[in-house]
C-alpha positions in Angstrom: 152.5 19.1 122.0 153.3 18.2 118.4 154.8 14.7 118.8 156.2 14.6 115.2 158.0 17.9 115.7 159.3 16.9 119.1 160.7 13.6 117.7 162.3 15.3 114.7 163.9 18.0 116.9 165.2 15.4 119.3 166.7 13.3 116.5 168.4 16.4 115.0 169.9 17.6 118.3 171.1 14.1 119.1 172.8 13.7 115.8 174.5 17.1 115.9 175.6 16.4 119.5 177.1 13.1 118.6 178.8 14.5 115.5 180.5 17.1 117.8 181.5 14.4 120.3 179.7 16.1 123.1 177.8 14.5 126.0 174.2 15.4 126.9 175.5 17.0 130.1 177.9 19.3 128.1 175.2 20.5 125.8 172.7 20.9 128.7 175.3 23.1 130.5 176.0 25.2 127.4 172.3 26.0 126.7 171.3 26.4 130.4 169.2 23.3 130.9 169.2 20.6 133.5 170.7 17.4 132.0 167.4 15.5 132.7 165.5 18.2 130.8 167.9 18.1 127.8 167.6 14.3 127.8 163.8 14.7 127.4 164.4 17.0 124.4 166.6 14.4 122.7 164.1 11.6 123.4 161.4 13.7 121.8 159.4 14.0 125.0 159.3 17.8 125.0 159.8 20.9 122.8 162.1 23.5 124.3 161.3 27.2 124.4 162.2 29.4 121.4 165.2 30.9 123.4 166.5 27.4 124.1 166.0 26.3 120.5 168.1 29.4 119.5 170.8 28.4 121.9 170.7 24.8 120.6 171.2 26.1 117.0 174.2 28.1 118.0 175.9 25.5 120.2 175.2 22.5 117.9 175.7 24.6 114.7 172.4 23.5 113.3 170.2 25.9 111.2 166.8 26.7 112.6 165.3 25.3 109.4 166.9 21.9 110.0 166.0 22.0 113.7 162.3 22.6 112.9 162.2 20.2 109.9 161.7 22.9 107.3 164.4 21.9 104.9 163.5 19.7 102.0 166.0 17.0 102.9 164.7 16.7 106.4 161.1 16.4 105.2 161.4 14.0 102.4 162.2 10.3 102.5 164.2 10.6 99.4 168.0 10.1 99.4 169.7 13.4 100.1 172.1 14.9 97.6 175.6 15.4 98.8 175.1 19.1 99.2 172.2 18.5 101.5 174.3 16.5 103.9 174.0 17.7 107.5 177.8 18.3 107.8 177.7 20.5 104.7 174.8 22.5 106.1 176.6 22.9 109.4 179.7 24.1 107.6 177.7 26.7 105.6 176.0 27.8 108.8 179.4 28.4 110.4 180.9 30.0 107.3 178.1 32.6 107.1 179.3 34.0 110.4 182.9 34.6 109.2 184.3 38.0 108.2 185.9 38.4 104.7 189.4 37.6 105.9 188.4 34.4 107.7 186.3 33.3 104.8 189.3 33.7 102.5 191.3 31.6 104.9 188.6 28.9 105.1 188.4 28.8 101.3 192.2 28.4 101.1 192.2 25.6 103.6 189.3 23.8 101.9 190.9 24.1 98.5 194.1 22.6 99.9 192.2 19.8 101.6 190.3 19.0 98.4 193.5 18.4 96.4 
């Protein structure tokens, strides 16, 4: 097992879970894992299957690139730019799934919030 990858993956899923105010049990149930197994993933003690990683990306709204440590901001020790912020990447990940009407609504809401 690649310990560095396991540790990175665990840290990313923990951060995403906490940002969504979910418990380990809730995420484990959503992705079909026993809570003890999910806990091992978060602690960096195991790397889940590809199918489980896909489910984690969907449930925690994390891109596969971020999950695997393939993005520049997750690989470098340098200070991340605001557009590289995890919340921004999650928003983009969700927005890409929207149809044109919902995207227009999201843009309207975001514009009003930014005022």
